[in-house]
C-alpha positions as CSV (number, residue, x, y, z in Angstrom):
1,M,80.2,70.0,82.6
2,K,77.6,71.7,84.8
3,Q,78.9,75.1,83.7
4,R,78.5,74.2,80.0
5,I,74.9,73.0,80.6
6,R,74.1,76.3,82.4
7,S,75.6,78.3,79.6
8,N,73.6,76.4,77.0
9,I,70.4,77.0,78.9
10,L,71.2,80.7,79.3
11,I,71.8,80.9,75.5
12,L,68.4,79.4,74.8
13,I,66.8,81.8,77.3
14,D,68.6,84.7,75.6
15,I,67.4,83.6,72.2
16,V,63.8,83.8,73.5
17,L,64.4,87.1,75.2
18,I,66.1,88.7,72.1
19,T,63.1,87.7,70.0
20,V,60.7,89.2,72.6
21,S,62.9,92.3,72.8
22,V,62.6,92.9,69.0
23,L,58.8,92.4,69.1
24,M,58.5,94.7,72.1
25,A,60.5,97.4,70.3
26,Y,58.1,97.3,67.4
27,L,55.0,97.5,69.6
28,I,56.6,100.4,71.6
29,R,57.5,102.1,68.3
30,F,53.9,101.8,67.0
31,D,52.0,102.7,70.1
32,G,51.4,99.1,71.3
33,V,49.1,98.2,68.3
34,F,50.5,95.5,66.0
35,S,48.1,96.4,63.2
36,N,49.7,99.9,63.0
37,I,53.0,98.3,61.8
38,P,53.3,98.7,57.9
39,E,53.3,95.5,56.0
40,D,56.8,95.9,54.5
41,F,58.1,96.3,58.1
42,V,56.3,93.2,59.2
43,A,57.7,91.2,56.4
44,N,61.3,92.0,57.6
45,I,60.7,91.1,61.2
46,P,61.7,87.4,60.9
47,K,64.9,88.4,59.1
48,L,65.6,91.1,61.8
49,V,65.0,88.5,64.6
50,L,67.4,86.0,63.0
51,I,70.1,88.7,62.6
52,A,69.5,89.9,66.2
53,V,69.9,86.4,67.6
54,L,73.1,85.7,65.7
55,L,74.8,89.0,66.4
56,K,73.7,89.4,70.0
57,V,74.5,85.8,71.1
58,A,77.9,86.2,69.4
59,S,78.5,89.6,71.2
60,F,77.4,88.1,74.5
61,C,79.9,85.3,74.0
62,A,82.6,87.8,73.1
63,F,81.9,89.7,76.3
64,K,81.9,86.4,78.3
65,L,78.4,86.9,79.7
66,Y,78.0,83.2,79.7
67,S,81.0,82.5,81.9
68,S,80.1,85.0,84.7
69,L,78.8,83.7,88.0
70,W,75.5,85.5,88.0
71,R,74.6,84.6,91.5
72,Y,77.3,87.1,92.4
73,A,76.3,89.7,89.8
74,G,77.1,93.3,90.6
75,I,77.9,96.6,89.0
76,Y,80.7,95.1,86.9
77,E,78.4,92.4,85.4
78,M,75.7,95.0,84.7
79,G,78.3,97.3,83.0
80,T,79.4,94.4,80.8
81,M,75.8,93.6,80.0
82,V,75.2,97.2,78.9
83,A,78.3,97.3,76.8
84,A,77.4,94.0,75.1
85,A,73.9,95.3,74.3
86,F,75.3,98.5,72.9
87,V,77.8,96.8,70.6
88,S,75.4,94.2,69.3
89,N,72.7,96.8,68.5
90,A,75.3,98.9,66.8
91,L,76.3,95.9,64.7
92,M,72.7,95.3,63.8
93,L,72.2,98.8,62.7
94,S,75.4,98.7,60.5
95,Y,74.2,95.5,58.9
96,I,70.7,96.8,58.2
97,F,72.1,100.0,56.7
98,L,74.6,98.2,54.4
99,A,72.0,95.5,53.4
100,Q,69.3,98.2,52.8
101,V,66.7,96.2,54.8
102,R,63.6,98.3,55.5
103,V,63.4,98.6,59.3
104,P,62.6,101.7,61.4
105,R,66.0,103.1,62.7
106,S,64.4,103.9,66.1
107,I,63.9,100.2,66.7
108,F,67.6,99.8,67.5
109,V,67.5,102.5,70.2
110,I,64.5,100.8,71.7
111,T,65.9,97.3,71.5
112,F,69.1,98.6,73.4
113,F,66.9,99.4,76.4
114,T,64.6,96.4,76.1
115,D,67.7,94.1,75.9
116,I,69.0,95.6,79.2
117,F,65.6,95.3,80.8
118,L,64.9,91.7,79.7
119,I,68.4,90.1,79.5
120,G,69.9,92.0,82.5
121,G,66.7,91.6,84.5
122,I,66.6,87.8,84.1
123,R,70.1,87.5,85.4
124,F,69.6,89.6,88.5
125,A,66.3,87.8,89.1
126,Y,68.2,84.6,89.1
127,R,70.5,86.0,91.8
128,V,67.6,87.0,94.0
129,F,65.9,83.6,93.4
130,R,69.1,81.8,94.5
131,R,69.3,83.9,97.7
132,L,65.7,83.2,98.5
133,V,66.1,79.4,97.9
134,N,69.3,79.3,100.0
135,G,67.7,81.3,102.8
136,E,70.3,84.1,102.4
137,I,67.7,86.9,102.5
138,I,66.9,87.1,106.1
139,S,65.4,89.5,108.5
140,M,67.6,92.3,109.6
141,K,66.1,92.2,113.1
142,D,68.6,89.6,114.3
143,C,71.6,91.3,112.7
144,K,74.5,93.0,114.5
145,R,74.3,96.7,114.1
146,I,77.5,98.0,112.5
147,L,79.1,101.5,112.6
148,I,81.4,102.2,109.7
149,I,84.2,104.7,110.4
150,G,85.3,106.1,107.0
151,G,83.0,107.5,104.3
152,G,85.4,107.0,101.4
153,D,85.6,104.3,98.7
154,E,86.6,101.6,101.1
155,G,83.7,102.4,103.5
156,A,81.4,102.2,100.5
157,I,82.8,98.8,99.6
158,V,82.4,97.5,103.1
159,I,78.8,98.6,103.2
160,R,78.1,97.0,99.8
161,E,79.7,93.8,100.8
162,L,77.8,93.6,104.1
163,K,74.6,94.1,102.3
164,S,75.5,91.5,99.7
165,H,76.3,88.9,102.3
166,P,73.3,88.8,104.7
167,E,74.5,85.4,105.9
168,L,77.0,87.5,108.0
169,K,74.0,88.9,109.9
170,S,75.6,92.4,110.0
171,K,73.7,95.5,109.2
172,P,75.5,98.8,108.6
173,V,73.4,101.5,110.4
174,A,75.6,104.6,110.2
175,I,78.9,106.1,109.0
176,I,81.3,108.4,110.7
177,D,83.5,110.7,108.6
178,D,85.5,113.8,109.4
179,E,84.7,115.6,106.2
180,K,82.0,118.1,107.1
181,T,80.6,118.3,103.6
182,K,79.5,114.7,103.8
183,L,77.4,115.1,106.9
184,G,73.8,114.1,106.4
185,R,74.4,112.3,103.1
186,K,74.1,108.6,102.5
187,I,76.3,105.9,101.0
188,N,74.5,102.9,99.7
189,G,71.5,103.9,101.8
190,V,73.5,104.3,105.1
191,P,73.6,107.8,106.6
192,I,76.7,109.7,107.6
193,V,75.8,110.8,111.1
194,G,78.8,112.7,112.4
195,Q,82.6,113.2,112.8
196,R,85.1,111.5,115.0
197,K,83.9,113.5,118.0
198,D,80.4,112.0,117.5
199,I,81.5,108.3,117.8
200,L,80.3,107.8,121.3
201,P,76.9,109.6,121.0
202,A,76.2,107.7,117.7
203,I,77.0,104.3,119.2
204,E,74.7,105.0,122.2
205,R,71.8,106.4,120.0
206,L,71.9,103.8,117.3
207,Q,72.6,100.8,119.7
208,V,75.8,99.9,117.7
209,E,77.3,96.5,118.5
210,E,80.4,96.4,116.3
211,I,82.6,99.0,114.7
212,I,84.6,98.7,111.5
213,I,87.4,101.2,110.8
214,A,87.5,101.5,107.0
215,L,90.4,103.9,106.7
216,P,93.2,102.0,105.1
217,S,95.1,105.1,104.1
218,A,94.8,106.8,107.5
219,S,97.9,107.5,109.6
220,H,98.6,105.3,112.6
221,R,98.2,108.3,114.8
222,D,94.6,108.7,113.5
223,I,93.9,105.0,113.9
224,N,95.2,105.2,117.5
225,E,92.9,108.2,118.3
226,I,89.9,106.6,116.7
227,Y,90.5,103.3,118.5
228,S,90.9,105.2,121.8
229,E,87.4,106.6,121.3
230,C,86.0,103.2,120.3
231,S,87.6,101.4,123.2
232,K,85.5,103.5,125.6
233,T,82.5,101.4,124.6
234,S,81.7,97.7,124.8
235,C,81.6,97.4,121.0
236,K,83.9,95.0,119.2
237,V,86.3,96.9,117.0
238,K,87.6,95.6,113.6
239,I,89.8,97.2,111.0
240,L,90.3,97.2,107.2
241,P,94.1,96.8,106.6
242,S,96.2,99.0,104.2
243,V,94.8,100.0,100.8
244,S,97.5,97.9,99.0
245,Q,95.7,94.7,100.2
246,L,92.4,95.7,98.7
247,I,93.2,94.5,95.2
248,D,90.0,92.6,94.7
249,E,86.9,94.3,96.0
250,S,85.0,91.1,96.1
251,V,87.1,89.8,99.0
252,V,87.1,92.9,101.1
253,I,85.0,91.3,103.9
254,Q,87.7,88.6,104.3
255,K,90.3,91.4,104.8
256,I,88.5,92.9,107.8
257,R,90.2,91.7,111.0
258,E,90.6,92.4,114.6
259,V,92.7,95.5,115.5
260,N,96.2,94.6,116.6
261,I,98.9,96.5,118.5
262,E,100.8,97.1,115.3
263,D,97.9,99.2,114.0
264,L,98.2,101.4,117.0
265,L,101.9,101.6,117.4
266,G,103.1,101.2,113.8
267,R,104.2,104.2,111.8
268,E,104.0,105.5,108.2
269,P,105.4,103.4,105.4
270,V,109.2,103.6,104.9
271,K,110.3,105.0,101.6
272,L,113.4,103.2,100.3
273,D,115.9,104.1,97.6
274,V,115.7,100.6,96.0
275,E,118.3,101.5,93.3
276,E,120.8,102.6,95.9
277,I,120.3,99.5,98.0
278,A,120.6,97.2,95.0
279,T,124.0,98.6,94.1
280,Y,125.6,97.4,97.3
281,I,123.6,94.1,97.7
282,E,123.0,92.8,94.2
283,N,125.5,90.1,93.1
284,Q,127.4,90.4,96.4
285,V,128.2,87.9,99.0
286,V,126.3,89.0,102.1
287,L,126.9,87.6,105.6
288,V,124.4,88.1,108.5
289,T,125.6,87.2,112.0
290,G,122.8,86.4,114.4
291,G,120.8,85.5,111.2
292,G,118.3,83.4,113.1
293,G,117.3,86.1,115.6
294,S,114.4,88.6,115.3
295,I,116.4,91.3,113.5
296,G,118.8,88.9,111.8
297,S,116.1,86.7,110.3
298,E,114.2,89.7,109.0
299,L,117.4,91.1,107.5
300,C,117.9,87.8,105.6
301,R,114.3,87.9,104.3
302,Q,114.7,91.4,103.0
303,L,118.2,91.0,101.7
304,A,117.2,87.9,99.7
305,G,114.9,90.1,97.7
306,Y,117.7,92.3,96.5
307,G,119.5,89.5,94.6
308,P,122.7,88.8,96.5
309,R,125.1,86.3,94.8
310,Q,125.2,84.4,98.0
311,L,123.5,84.9,101.4
312,I,125.2,83.5,104.5
313,I,123.2,83.0,107.7
314,L,125.5,82.7,110.7
315,D,124.0,81.8,114.1
316,N,125.0,80.0,117.3
317,Y,121.5,78.6,117.7
318,E,120.7,75.9,115.2
319,N,116.9,75.8,115.5
320,N,116.4,79.5,114.6
321,A,118.9,79.2,111.7
322,Y,117.2,76.1,110.4
323,D,113.8,77.8,110.5
324,I,114.9,80.9,108.5
325,Q,116.9,78.6,106.1
326,N,113.8,76.6,105.2
327,E,111.7,79.7,104.8
328,L,114.1,81.4,102.4
329,L,114.6,78.2,100.4
330,A,110.9,78.0,99.9
331,A,110.5,81.7,99.0
332,Y,113.7,82.0,96.9
333,P,114.4,78.6,95.3
334,K,117.2,80.1,93.2
335,L,119.0,81.9,96.1
336,E,122.4,80.5,96.9
337,L,122.0,80.2,100.6
338,V,124.6,79.0,103.1
339,T,123.7,78.4,106.8
340,L,126.6,78.2,109.3
341,I,126.5,77.3,112.9
342,A,129.3,79.2,114.7
343,N,130.0,81.3,117.8
344,I,131.3,84.8,117.2
345,R,133.5,84.4,120.3
346,E,135.7,81.9,118.5
347,K,138.2,83.9,116.6
348,Q,139.7,81.1,114.5
349,R,136.3,79.8,113.5
350,I,135.1,83.3,112.4
351,D,138.4,83.9,110.6
352,S,138.1,80.7,108.6
353,I,134.5,81.5,107.6
354,F,135.6,84.9,106.2
355,K,138.6,83.3,104.5
356,Q,136.4,80.7,102.8
357,Y,133.4,82.7,101.8
358,R,134.9,86.2,101.3
359,P,131.8,88.3,102.1
360,N,131.5,91.7,100.5
361,V,128.9,93.0,103.0
362,V,128.5,92.0,106.7
363,F,125.4,92.8,108.9
364,H,126.5,92.1,112.5
365,A,123.3,91.4,114.4
366,A,124.6,88.7,116.8
367,A,124.5,90.0,120.4
368,H,123.2,89.4,123.9
369,K,120.4,91.9,124.4
370,H,118.3,91.1,127.5
371,V,119.0,93.7,130.1
372,P,118.1,91.9,133.3
373,L,119.8,88.7,132.2
374,M,123.0,90.5,131.3
375,E,123.0,92.4,134.6
376,A,123.1,89.0,136.3
377,N,125.7,87.7,133.8
378,P,127.9,90.6,132.9
379,T,130.9,88.6,131.7
380,E,128.7,86.9,129.1
381,A,127.6,90.2,127.7
382,I,131.2,91.3,127.4
383,K,132.3,88.0,125.7
384,N,129.5,88.3,123.1
385,N,129.0,92.0,122.5
386,V,132.6,93.1,122.9
387,F,135.0,90.2,122.1
388,G,132.6,88.7,119.6
389,T,132.1,92.1,117.8
390,L,135.9,92.6,117.7
391,N,136.4,89.2,116.2
392,V,133.9,89.7,113.4
393,A,135.0,93.3,112.8
394,E,138.7,92.5,112.6
395,A,138.0,89.5,110.3
396,A,136.1,91.9,108.0
397,D,139.2,94.1,107.8
398,R,141.7,91.2,107.2
399,H,139.6,89.7,104.4
400,G,138.6,92.8,102.5
401,V,134.9,93.2,103.4
402,K,133.6,96.4,101.6
403,R,131.0,97.3,104.2
404,F,130.3,96.3,107.8
405,V,127.0,97.3,109.4
406,L,126.7,96.9,113.2
407,I,123.2,96.6,114.7
408,S,123.3,98.8,117.8
409,T,120.7,100.0,120.3
410,D,119.5,103.2,122.1
411,K,120.6,101.6,125.3
412,A,124.2,102.3,124.2
413,V,123.6,106.0,124.9
414,N,124.4,107.0,128.5
415,P,124.0,103.3,129.5
416,T,122.8,102.3,132.9
417,N,123.2,98.6,132.3
418,I,126.0,96.3,131.1
419,M,124.2,95.4,127.9
420,G,124.1,99.0,126.8
421,A,127.7,99.6,127.9
422,T,129.0,96.6,125.9
423,K,127.0,97.8,122.8
424,R,128.6,101.2,123.2
425,I,132.1,99.5,123.2
426,A,131.0,97.7,120.1
427,E,130.3,101.1,118.5
428,M,133.7,102.3,119.6
429,I,135.3,99.3,118.0
430,I,133.9,99.9,114.6
431,Q,134.5,103.6,114.7
432,A,138.1,103.1,115.7
433,L,138.7,100.4,113.0
434,N,137.1,102.5,110.3
435,K,140.0,105.0,110.5
436,H,142.6,102.3,109.8
437,S,140.8,100.0,107.3
438,R,139.5,100.1,103.7
439,T,136.3,98.5,105.1
440,E,133.5,101.0,105.6
441,Y,132.3,100.4,109.2
442,V,129.0,101.9,110.4
443,A,126.5,101.4,113.2
444,V,122.7,101.7,113.1
445,R,121.1,102.6,116.4
446,F,117.4,102.2,117.2
447,G,115.0,101.4,120.1
448,N,112.6,98.6,120.7
449,V,111.0,96.6,117.9
450,L,107.5,95.2,118.1
451,G,107.3,91.5,118.7
452,S,111.0,90.7,118.9
453,N,112.2,87.8,121.0
454,G,112.0,88.8,124.7
455,S,110.3,92.2,124.1
456,V,107.5,93.4,126.3
457,I,104.6,92.7,123.9
458,P,104.9,88.9,123.8
459,L,105.4,88.9,127.6
460,F,102.2,91.0,128.0
461,K,100.2,88.7,125.7
462,K,101.3,85.6,127.6
463,Q,100.3,87.2,130.9
464,I,96.9,88.1,129.5
465,E,96.4,84.5,128.2
466,Q,97.1,83.3,131.8
467,G,94.5,85.7,133.2
468,G,97.0,88.3,134.5
469,P,98.3,90.2,136.2
470,V,100.1,92.2,133.5
471,T,103.4,93.5,135.1
472,V,104.7,96.9,134.3
473,T,107.9,98.1,136.0
474,H,106.9,101.7,136.5
475,P,103.8,103.8,135.7
476,E,105.8,106.5,133.9
477,I,108.3,104.3,132.0
478,I,108.3,105.0,128.2
479,R,109.9,103.4,125.2
480,Y,110.3,104.0,121.5
481,F,108.8,101.3,119.2
482,M,109.0,100.4,115.5
483,T,108.1,97.2,113.7
484,I,110.8,94.7,112.9
485,P,110.4,95.0,109.1
486,E,110.6,98.8,109.3
487,A,113.7,98.7,111.5
488,V,115.4,96.3,109.0
489,Q,114.4,98.4,106.0
490,L,116.0,101.4,107.6
491,V,119.1,99.4,108.5
492,I,119.6,98.3,104.9
493,Q,119.0,101.8,103.6
494,A,121.5,103.2,106.1
495,G,124.0,100.7,104.9
496,A,123.6,102.1,101.4
497,M,124.3,105.6,102.7
498,A,127.5,104.6,104.6
499,K,130.8,106.3,103.9
500,G,132.5,104.9,107.0
501,G,132.6,105.8,110.7
502,E,129.0,107.0,111.0
503,I,126.4,106.0,113.6
504,F,123.0,106.2,112.0
505,V,120.2,107.0,114.3
506,L,116.7,105.9,113.2
507,D,113.7,108.2,113.8
508,M,111.7,106.2,116.4
509,G,108.6,108.5,116.3
510,Q,106.7,109.3,119.4
511,P,107.6,107.5,122.7
512,V,104.9,105.1,124.1
513,R,104.1,104.8,127.8
514,I,104.3,101.1,128.7
515,Y,101.3,101.4,131.0
516,D,99.2,102.6,128.0
517,L,100.6,99.8,125.9
518,A,99.5,97.3,128.5
519,K,96.0,98.7,128.7
520,N,95.6,98.7,124.9
521,L,96.8,95.1,124.7
522,I,94.3,94.1,127.4
523,K,91.5,95.8,125.5
524,L,92.5,94.3,122.2
525,S,92.3,90.9,123.9
526,G,88.6,91.6,124.7
527,F,89.1,92.4,128.4
528,E,88.7,95.4,130.6
529,P,91.9,96.7,132.2
530,E,91.9,96.6,136.0
531,V,88.5,94.8,135.9
532,D,89.1,91.6,134.1
533,I,92.9,91.8,134.0
534,K,94.9,93.6,136.7
535,I,98.0,95.7,136.0
536,E,100.7,95.5,138.6
537,F,103.8,97.7,139.0
538,T,106.9,95.8,140.0
539,G,109.6,98.5,140.2
540,L,112.4,99.3,137.8
541,R,114.7,96.3,137.1
542,P,118.4,96.4,137.6
543,G,120.0,98.7,134.9
544,E,116.6,99.9,133.6
545,K,115.9,103.5,132.7
546,L,112.5,105.3,132.8
547,Y,113.3,106.5,129.2
548,E,115.9,105.7,126.5
549,E,118.0,108.1,124.6
550,L,119.3,107.9,121.0
551,L,122.2,110.3,121.0
552,L,125.2,111.1,123.1
553,A,125.6,114.8,124.0
554,E,128.9,115.1,122.1
555,E,127.7,113.4,118.9
556,G,125.5,116.0,117.2
557,L,122.9,115.0,114.6
558,E,122.6,115.6,110.9
559,A,119.7,114.8,108.6
560,T,120.1,112.5,105.6
561,K,118.1,112.3,102.4
562,N,115.8,109.8,104.1
563,N,113.7,111.6,106.6
564,K,113.7,108.7,109.0
565,I,117.5,108.3,109.2
566,F,119.9,110.7,110.9
567,V,123.6,110.5,111.2
568,A,125.6,111.2,114.4
569,Q,129.0,112.8,114.1
570,P,131.9,110.3,114.6
571,V,133.5,110.4,118.1
572,N,137.2,110.0,118.0
573,T,138.3,106.7,119.4
574,D,142.0,105.6,119.5
575,L,142.3,102.0,118.1
576,E,145.5,101.0,119.9
577,L,144.2,102.4,123.2
578,L,140.9,100.6,122.8
579,R,142.7,97.3,122.0
580,R,144.9,97.6,125.1
581,Q,141.7,98.3,127.2
582,I,140.0,95.2,125.7
583,E,143.1,93.1,126.5
584,H,143.1,94.4,130.0
585,L,139.4,93.7,130.3
586,T,140.1,90.1,129.3
587,E,142.7,89.8,132.0
588,I,140.3,91.2,134.6
589,M,137.6,88.7,133.6
590,M,140.1,85.8,134.0
591,S,141.3,87.0,137.4
592,S,138.6,88.8,139.2
593,S,135.1,89.3,137.7
594,E,134.1,91.6,140.5
595,N,136.1,94.5,139.0
596,V,134.7,94.0,135.5
597,M,131.8,96.4,135.8
598,D,134.1,99.1,137.2
599,Y,136.5,98.8,134.3
600,V,133.7,98.9,131.8
601,G,132.8,102.2,133.4
602,H,136.4,103.3,132.8
603,M,136.1,102.4,129.1
604,V,132.7,104.0,128.7
605,P,132.7,107.2,130.8
606,T,128.9,107.7,130.2
607,Y,128.1,104.4,131.8
608,K,126.4,104.9,135.1
609,K,126.2,101.5,136.9
610,A,122.8,100.9,138.6
611,E,123.1,101.0,142.4
């Protein structure tokens, strides 16, 4: 109702302004003296005003000028106003020409500009008036001084938005951009004062209090380097996320957020062959073991988007399975979803599930993965990672599964812990089975994923929340990282490439020193490392390496059509010998668990048990 009243008032105002615009055009045309206007022209002024009111109000309605929120008027609204004025004056000219009404033709050019001045001006005056009444136009003396990093379109949007929202009390004072040709120029009145190397001097000279990184298309390496420079100051650092999120320029301010660790450690977007993936997932029955875990749940999220006929979540822990089930049912109401609580160690239970549901594709993500815990409980690692994998893999063979994808780890390469050794045996199982089965068995090997259950980042965050110290095992320990969604995307893509027997190795990018990771997390939390939050070195844990490897010496490595996925050459594994070894391992576990680790070392010659 209020909107209708406002629109009617605006139409009445426009009628007055259109009349004034026509009269102003005549006065301008005849040097500002009304008596200079010929009488036959004067006689036609009332008719011209009436035609102008009818055509222009109709045009403004067509261009929806009366439904715009003029308190937020900007370039778009002004462009619409200009277009409406042009079209309405063109229609007037056409009518006058066809009706042979005696009117100076130049009047229509003049009224085009007087319309913009009067009708556009009143709307922007309204915007200024509202801001004055609401107290939005405030002194810039009390504002935070903002440095914008990025002189492109996104930086310009951020500056415009900050200036349009003075209630945020943020004043952009300078821009940093690496393009030399931009140096000394201005964007929306804000000067470009230097390049990346000039960040620190600019902050000191201009008394900057906050930095906004407006480079949504920049690589993560560039973001990391820029953040490293910014973190040398006491300024708060914020970031504009990826360009795909900037759909609506009017909400760009809401998109600006604190820098997080994923911005610094994340990598370039993964390019997927969607058609290739769809051919082996769409309309298929897909089973994900460990479907409630970090990797398993993300697998379920992404697989659901490829239209499987049925998606089966299998997990031993009901709470996780329940959570991902509810999430998927809300996101994909038409998805045929089955959630099963089962232990992969129970051969009969697993066999009955395969017999009942007949999955076409299996992603085997169920495993024990925590290195120190498994060092203390080696038999549990063997039961889950070896016997459990054998149960699921053999059931896949018996029940005609087309493709079986094992989620493996870099810790399976030259393992120094029982977890890695058991995952290496799991790889051996699927490679050995592949030679005797119609099922295509493959493994996908990768390193640490950001934010997964039990990973170092959640631990560091918890330690920071508690005031420290943050514990790092060794000052030189390094690890490879990727985000959970990226790892899962590559797992699904690798599954599409499978011919059977391969171990796919994911490109993990550059290794990250855990000490540097700890320092960055402390800074991102608003503290100073070693001042507010201490970092303590606790020594390598049992079975822990200084660095992880992704490839055995004998495997070799070949590129695939995806530049982030490589394939290792299959290593010959005798299935019958492996089965006998696993049976003997079972006997040892039942009689004397003390000899278990030694026998695992016999099965995995590259396993070097930690002393």
